[in-house]
Biopython code that builds the backbone (N, CA, C, O; Angstrom):
import numpy as np
from Bio.PDB.StructureBuilder import StructureBuilder

atoms = [
    (1, "UNK", "N", (117.224, 247.836, 41.859)),
    (1, "UNK", "CA", (116.082, 247.070, 41.443)),
    (1, "UNK", "C", (116.398, 245.600, 41.677)),
    (1, "UNK", "O", (117.473, 245.122, 41.314)),
    (2, "UNK", "N", (115.477, 244.900, 42.272)),
    (2, "UNK", "CA", (115.647, 243.470, 42.512)),
    (2, "UNK", "C", (114.999, 242.699, 41.381)),
    (2, "UNK", "O", (113.869, 242.986, 40.987)),
    (3, "UNK", "N", (115.718, 241.720, 40.862)),
    (3, "UNK", "CA", (115.232, 240.917, 39.752)),
    (3, "UNK", "C", (115.427, 239.437, 40.084)),
    (3, "UNK", "O", (116.257, 239.071, 40.916)),
    (4, "UNK", "N", (114.648, 238.610, 39.418)),
    (4, "UNK", "CA", (114.693, 237.176, 39.661)),
    (4, "UNK", "C", (114.971, 236.454, 38.348)),
    (4, "UNK", "O", (114.328, 236.728, 37.334)),
    (5, "UNK", "N", (115.916, 235.546, 38.368)),
    (5, "UNK", "CA", (116.271, 234.777, 37.185)),
    (5, "UNK", "C", (115.121, 233.828, 36.845)),
    (5, "UNK", "O", (114.549, 233.196, 37.733)),
    (6, "UNK", "N", (114.788, 233.731, 35.569)),
    (6, "UNK", "CA", (113.666, 232.896, 35.155)),
    (6, "UNK", "C", (114.017, 231.412, 35.172)),
    (6, "UNK", "O", (113.113, 230.575, 35.175)),
    (7, "UNK", "N", (115.289, 231.064, 35.183)),
    (7, "UNK", "CA", (115.693, 229.659, 35.149)),
    (7, "UNK", "C", (115.974, 229.120, 36.550)),
    (7, "UNK", "O", (115.416, 228.095, 36.942)),
    (8, "UNK", "N", (116.830, 229.797, 37.301)),
    (8, "UNK", "CA", (117.249, 229.251, 38.598)),
    (8, "UNK", "C", (116.578, 229.931, 39.791)),
    (8, "UNK", "O", (116.815, 229.526, 40.929)),
    (9, "UNK", "N", (115.753, 230.944, 39.566)),
    (9, "UNK", "CA", (115.021, 231.670, 40.612)),
    (9, "UNK", "C", (115.928, 232.359, 41.628)),
    (9, "UNK", "O", (115.527, 232.599, 42.767)),
    (10, "UNK", "N", (117.157, 232.676, 41.204)),
    (10, "UNK", "CA", (118.070, 233.414, 42.073)),
    (10, "UNK", "C", (117.713, 234.896, 42.017)),
    (10, "UNK", "O", (117.506, 235.440, 40.932)),
    (11, "UNK", "N", (117.640, 235.545, 43.154)),
    (11, "UNK", "CA", (117.297, 236.963, 43.215)),
    (11, "UNK", "C", (118.585, 237.773, 43.291)),
    (11, "UNK", "O", (119.448, 237.527, 44.133)),
    (12, "UNK", "N", (118.690, 238.749, 42.388)),
    (12, "UNK", "CA", (119.852, 239.639, 42.341)),
    (12, "UNK", "C", (119.383, 241.078, 42.324)),
    (12, "UNK", "O", (118.207, 241.357, 42.091)),
    (13, "UNK", "N", (120.291, 241.975, 42.568)),
    (13, "UNK", "CA", (119.952, 243.397, 42.469)),
    (13, "UNK", "C", (120.796, 244.019, 41.361)),
    (13, "UNK", "O", (121.987, 243.740, 41.233)),
    (14, "UNK", "N", (120.150, 244.869, 40.566)),
    (14, "UNK", "CA", (120.824, 245.580, 39.491)),
    (14, "UNK", "C", (120.575, 247.070, 39.679)),
    (14, "UNK", "O", (119.659, 247.471, 40.397)),
    (15, "UNK", "N", (121.390, 247.877, 39.034)),
    (15, "UNK", "CA", (121.236, 249.325, 39.160)),
    (15, "UNK", "C", (119.930, 249.775, 38.511)),
    (15, "UNK", "O", (119.534, 249.255, 37.468)),
    (16, "UNK", "N", (119.269, 250.741, 39.135)),
    (16, "UNK", "CA", (117.992, 251.231, 38.633)),
    (16, "UNK", "C", (118.115, 251.943, 37.291)),
    (16, "UNK", "O", (117.170, 251.934, 36.503)),
    (17, "UNK", "N", (119.262, 252.557, 37.018)),
    (17, "UNK", "CA", (119.434, 253.311, 35.787)),
    (17, "UNK", "C", (120.088, 252.504, 34.672)),
    (17, "UNK", "O", (120.399, 253.061, 33.619)),
    (18, "UNK", "N", (120.302, 251.220, 34.874)),
    (18, "UNK", "CA", (120.958, 250.418, 33.843)),
    (18, "UNK", "C", (120.002, 250.126, 32.690)),
    (18, "UNK", "O", (118.786, 250.266, 32.819)),
    (19, "UNK", "N", (120.574, 249.723, 31.572)),
    (19, "UNK", "CA", (119.780, 249.419, 30.390)),
    (19, "UNK", "C", (118.845, 248.238, 30.644)),
    (19, "UNK", "O", (117.698, 248.245, 30.199)),
    (20, "UNK", "N", (119.329, 247.238, 31.349)),
    (20, "UNK", "CA", (118.510, 246.051, 31.621)),
    (20, "UNK", "C", (117.312, 246.416, 32.488)),
    (20, "UNK", "O", (116.205, 245.936, 32.244)),
    (21, "UNK", "N", (117.518, 247.253, 33.493)),
    (21, "UNK", "CA", (116.416, 247.665, 34.366)),
    (21, "UNK", "C", (115.381, 248.463, 33.591)),
    (21, "UNK", "O", (114.178, 248.286, 33.787)),
    (22, "UNK", "N", (115.839, 249.331, 32.722)),
    (22, "UNK", "CA", (114.904, 250.126, 31.922)),
    (22, "UNK", "C", (114.098, 249.232, 30.991)),
    (22, "UNK", "O", (112.894, 249.430, 30.826)),
    (23, "UNK", "N", (114.744, 248.263, 30.392)),
    (23, "UNK", "CA", (114.053, 247.348, 29.495)),
    (23, "UNK", "C", (113.007, 246.518, 30.251)),
    (23, "UNK", "O", (111.914, 246.280, 29.736)),
    (24, "UNK", "N", (113.335, 246.084, 31.453)),
    (24, "UNK", "CA", (112.390, 245.296, 32.243)),
    (24, "UNK", "C", (111.202, 246.133, 32.705)),
    (24, "UNK", "O", (110.081, 245.630, 32.778)),
    (25, "UNK", "N", (111.438, 247.397, 33.015)),
    (25, "UNK", "CA", (110.344, 248.265, 33.458)),
    (25, "UNK", "C", (109.404, 248.612, 32.316)),
    (25, "UNK", "O", (108.185, 248.574, 32.487)),
    (26, "UNK", "N", (109.946, 248.946, 31.165)),
    (26, "UNK", "CA", (109.133, 249.440, 30.060)),
    (26, "UNK", "C", (108.474, 248.338, 29.238)),
    (26, "UNK", "O", (107.430, 248.558, 28.624)),
    (27, "UNK", "N", (109.071, 247.173, 29.227)),
    (27, "UNK", "CA", (108.505, 246.062, 28.451)),
    (27, "UNK", "C", (108.459, 244.825, 29.335)),
    (27, "UNK", "O", (109.447, 244.096, 29.433)),
    (28, "UNK", "N", (107.333, 244.582, 29.975)),
    (28, "UNK", "CA", (107.259, 243.475, 30.936)),
    (28, "UNK", "C", (107.458, 242.087, 30.320)),
    (28, "UNK", "O", (107.719, 241.125, 31.042)),
    (29, "UNK", "N", (107.340, 241.976, 29.012)),
    (29, "UNK", "CA", (107.520, 240.654, 28.400)),
    (29, "UNK", "C", (108.983, 240.213, 28.444)),
    (29, "UNK", "O", (109.256, 239.014, 28.392)),
    (30, "UNK", "N", (109.921, 241.140, 28.537)),
    (30, "UNK", "CA", (111.325, 240.788, 28.656)),
    (30, "UNK", "C", (111.581, 240.183, 30.021)),
    (30, "UNK", "O", (111.043, 240.649, 31.026)),
    (31, "UNK", "N", (112.384, 239.167, 30.057)),
    (31, "UNK", "CA", (112.694, 238.485, 31.310)),
    (31, "UNK", "C", (114.173, 238.623, 31.619)),
    (31, "UNK", "O", (114.975, 238.945, 30.742)),
    (32, "UNK", "N", (114.526, 238.378, 32.865)),
    (32, "UNK", "CA", (115.903, 238.506, 33.322)),
    (32, "UNK", "C", (116.505, 237.120, 33.491)),
    (32, "UNK", "O", (115.867, 236.214, 34.029)),
    (33, "UNK", "N", (117.747, 236.965, 33.023)),
    (33, "UNK", "CA", (118.486, 235.739, 33.227)),
    (33, "UNK", "C", (119.833, 236.102, 33.852)),
    (33, "UNK", "O", (120.536, 236.981, 33.353)),
    (34, "UNK", "N", (120.188, 235.428, 34.938)),
    (34, "UNK", "CA", (121.436, 235.747, 35.627)),
    (34, "UNK", "C", (122.642, 235.387, 34.750)),
    (34, "UNK", "O", (122.514, 234.665, 33.761)),
    (35, "UNK", "N", (123.790, 235.894, 35.127)),
    (35, "UNK", "CA", (125.004, 235.695, 34.346)),
    (35, "UNK", "C", (125.389, 234.218, 34.285)),
    (35, "UNK", "O", (125.825, 233.740, 33.238)),
    (36, "UNK", "N", (125.234, 233.488, 35.394)),
    (36, "UNK", "CA", (125.598, 232.071, 35.424)),
    (36, "UNK", "C", (124.765, 231.259, 34.427)),
    (36, "UNK", "O", (125.305, 230.454, 33.669)),
    (37, "UNK", "N", (123.463, 231.475, 34.438)),
    (37, "UNK", "CA", (122.586, 230.735, 33.513)),
    (37, "UNK", "C", (122.850, 231.139, 32.072)),
    (37, "UNK", "O", (122.857, 230.287, 31.183)),
    (38, "UNK", "N", (123.062, 232.399, 31.833)),
    (38, "UNK", "CA", (123.323, 232.878, 30.485)),
    (38, "UNK", "C", (124.609, 232.281, 29.923)),
    (38, "UNK", "O", (124.634, 231.849, 28.770)),
    (39, "UNK", "N", (125.661, 232.251, 30.709)),
    (39, "UNK", "CA", (126.928, 231.694, 30.241)),
    (39, "UNK", "C", (126.819, 230.185, 30.059)),
    (39, "UNK", "O", (127.396, 229.637, 29.120)),
    (40, "UNK", "N", (126.090, 229.505, 30.940)),
    (40, "UNK", "CA", (125.917, 228.061, 30.812)),
    (40, "UNK", "C", (125.180, 227.717, 29.513)),
    (40, "UNK", "O", (125.573, 226.787, 28.809)),
    (41, "UNK", "N", (124.124, 228.454, 29.195)),
    (41, "UNK", "CA", (123.367, 228.204, 27.974)),
    (41, "UNK", "C", (124.206, 228.494, 26.738)),
    (41, "UNK", "O", (124.159, 227.739, 25.767)),
    (42, "UNK", "N", (124.975, 229.582, 26.765)),
    (42, "UNK", "CA", (125.799, 229.915, 25.598)),
    (42, "UNK", "C", (126.895, 228.878, 25.382)),
    (42, "UNK", "O", (127.198, 228.547, 24.236)),
    (43, "UNK", "N", (127.500, 228.355, 26.450)),
    (43, "UNK", "CA", (128.527, 227.330, 26.310)),
    (43, "UNK", "C", (127.949, 226.049, 25.724)),
    (43, "UNK", "O", (128.551, 225.439, 24.841)),
    (44, "UNK", "N", (126.791, 225.644, 26.212)),
    (44, "UNK", "CA", (126.172, 224.417, 25.712)),
    (44, "UNK", "C", (125.721, 224.576, 24.266)),
    (44, "UNK", "O", (125.807, 223.627, 23.487)),
    (45, "UNK", "N", (125.246, 225.749, 23.900)),
    (45, "UNK", "CA", (124.832, 225.989, 22.521)),
    (45, "UNK", "C", (126.033, 225.942, 21.589)),
    (45, "UNK", "O", (125.957, 225.352, 20.511)),
    (46, "UNK", "N", (127.143, 226.559, 21.993)),
    (46, "UNK", "CA", (128.354, 226.519, 21.175)),
    (46, "UNK", "C", (128.854, 225.092, 21.013)),
    (46, "UNK", "O", (129.331, 224.720, 19.941)),
    (47, "UNK", "N", (128.748, 224.288, 22.068)),
    (47, "UNK", "CA", (129.169, 222.889, 21.985)),
    (47, "UNK", "C", (128.274, 222.109, 21.019)),
    (47, "UNK", "O", (128.764, 221.262, 20.274)),
    (48, "UNK", "N", (126.977, 222.385, 21.026)),
    (48, "UNK", "CA", (126.053, 221.716, 20.105)),
    (48, "UNK", "C", (126.315, 222.139, 18.666)),
    (48, "UNK", "O", (126.205, 221.318, 17.755)),
    (49, "UNK", "N", (126.657, 223.404, 18.444)),
    (49, "UNK", "CA", (126.971, 223.864, 17.093)),
    (49, "UNK", "C", (128.230, 223.174, 16.576)),
    (49, "UNK", "O", (128.303, 222.812, 15.402)),
    (50, "UNK", "N", (129.218, 222.991, 17.445)),
    (50, "UNK", "CA", (130.472, 222.357, 17.048)),
    (50, "UNK", "C", (130.298, 220.893, 16.665)),
    (50, "UNK", "O", (131.099, 220.369, 15.891)),
    (51, "UNK", "N", (129.270, 220.215, 17.184)),
    (51, "UNK", "CA", (129.059, 218.811, 16.841)),
    (51, "UNK", "C", (128.567, 218.650, 15.412)),
    (51, "UNK", "O", (128.756, 217.594, 14.809)),
    (52, "UNK", "N", (127.939, 219.678, 14.864)),
    (52, "UNK", "CA", (127.433, 219.601, 13.506)),
    (52, "UNK", "C", (125.993, 219.130, 13.428)),
    (52, "UNK", "O", (125.415, 219.115, 12.342)),
    (53, "UNK", "N", (125.400, 218.746, 14.544)),
    (53, "UNK", "CA", (124.017, 218.272, 14.554)),
    (53, "UNK", "C", (123.022, 219.376, 14.895)),
    (53, "UNK", "O", (121.824, 219.119, 15.011)),
    (54, "UNK", "N", (123.499, 220.566, 15.052)),
    (54, "UNK", "CA", (122.647, 221.688, 15.443)),
    (54, "UNK", "C", (122.140, 222.401, 14.206)),
    (54, "UNK", "O", (122.930, 222.797, 13.348)),
    (55, "UNK", "N", (120.828, 222.569, 14.107)),
    (55, "UNK", "CA", (120.235, 223.313, 12.994)),
    (55, "UNK", "C", (119.425, 224.460, 13.564)),
    (55, "UNK", "O", (118.622, 224.278, 14.479)),
    (56, "UNK", "N", (119.642, 225.613, 13.025)),
    (56, "UNK", "CA", (118.919, 226.793, 13.442)),
    (56, "UNK", "C", (117.808, 227.051, 12.444)),
    (56, "UNK", "O", (118.067, 227.425, 11.301)),
    (57, "UNK", "N", (116.566, 226.850, 12.878)),
    (57, "UNK", "CA", (115.417, 227.061, 12.010)),
    (57, "UNK", "C", (114.931, 228.482, 12.169)),
    (57, "UNK", "O", (114.510, 228.885, 13.253)),
    (58, "UNK", "N", (114.988, 229.233, 11.105)),
    (58, "UNK", "CA", (114.524, 230.617, 11.113)),
    (58, "UNK", "C", (113.292, 230.722, 10.246)),
    (58, "UNK", "O", (113.097, 229.944, 9.312)),
    (59, "UNK", "N", (112.465, 231.694, 10.568)),
    (59, "UNK", "CA", (111.267, 231.927, 9.770)),
    (59, "UNK", "C", (111.672, 232.415, 8.392)),
    (59, "UNK", "O", (112.595, 233.217, 8.254)),
    (60, "UNK", "N", (110.989, 231.935, 7.389)),
    (60, "UNK", "CA", (111.288, 232.350, 6.028)),
    (60, "UNK", "C", (110.672, 233.712, 5.766)),
    (60, "UNK", "O", (109.564, 234.006, 6.213)),
    (61, "UNK", "N", (111.388, 234.516, 5.055)),
    (61, "UNK", "CA", (110.856, 235.828, 4.700)),
    (61, "UNK", "C", (109.988, 235.699, 3.443)),
    (61, "UNK", "O", (109.982, 234.655, 2.791)),
    (62, "UNK", "N", (109.274, 236.741, 3.118)),
    (62, "UNK", "CA", (108.384, 236.718, 1.962)),
    (62, "UNK", "C", (109.159, 236.572, 0.655)),
    (62, "UNK", "O", (108.625, 236.030, -0.313)),
    (63, "UNK", "N", (110.388, 237.037, 0.605)),
    (63, "UNK", "CA", (111.186, 236.945, -0.602)),
    (63, "UNK", "C", (111.552, 235.497, -0.924)),
    (63, "UNK", "O", (111.727, 235.151, -2.092)),
    (64, "UNK", "N", (111.670, 234.638, 0.111)),
    (64, "UNK", "CA", (112.023, 233.251, -0.112)),
    (64, "UNK", "C", (110.910, 232.479, -0.816)),
    (64, "UNK", "O", (111.186, 231.482, -1.483)),
    (65, "UNK", "N", (109.662, 232.917, -0.681)),
    (65, "UNK", "CA", (108.550, 232.185, -1.272)),
    (65, "UNK", "C", (108.479, 232.369, -2.777)),
    (65, "UNK", "O", (107.867, 231.544, -3.454)),
    (66, "UNK", "N", (109.072, 233.405, -3.324)),
    (66, "UNK", "CA", (108.961, 233.672, -4.753)),
    (66, "UNK", "C", (109.939, 232.841, -5.449)),
    (66, "UNK", "O", (110.034, 232.893, -6.675)),
]
sb = StructureBuilder()
sb.init_structure("model")
sb.init_model(0)
sb.init_chain("A")
sb.init_seg("    ")
for serial, (resi, resn, name, xyz) in enumerate(atoms, 1):
    if name == "N":
        sb.init_residue(resn, " ", resi, " ")
    sb.init_atom(name, np.array(xyz, "f"), 0.0, 1.0, " ", f" {name:<3s}", serial, name[0])
structure = sb.get_structure()
């Protein structure tokens, strides 16, 4: 299966029976990101967390409102 990275537009091929290919076929909203872009984003995120200025805003659950 040929896939295209959503960030760098690099076209790669993955196995048709892999988990990623199945997820892309069955749920079109899922997108593919190549290994280079994924590792670059994770490294930069870890660096931002280490600075102490990174805040992760999560949706509040219903229990938090009480």
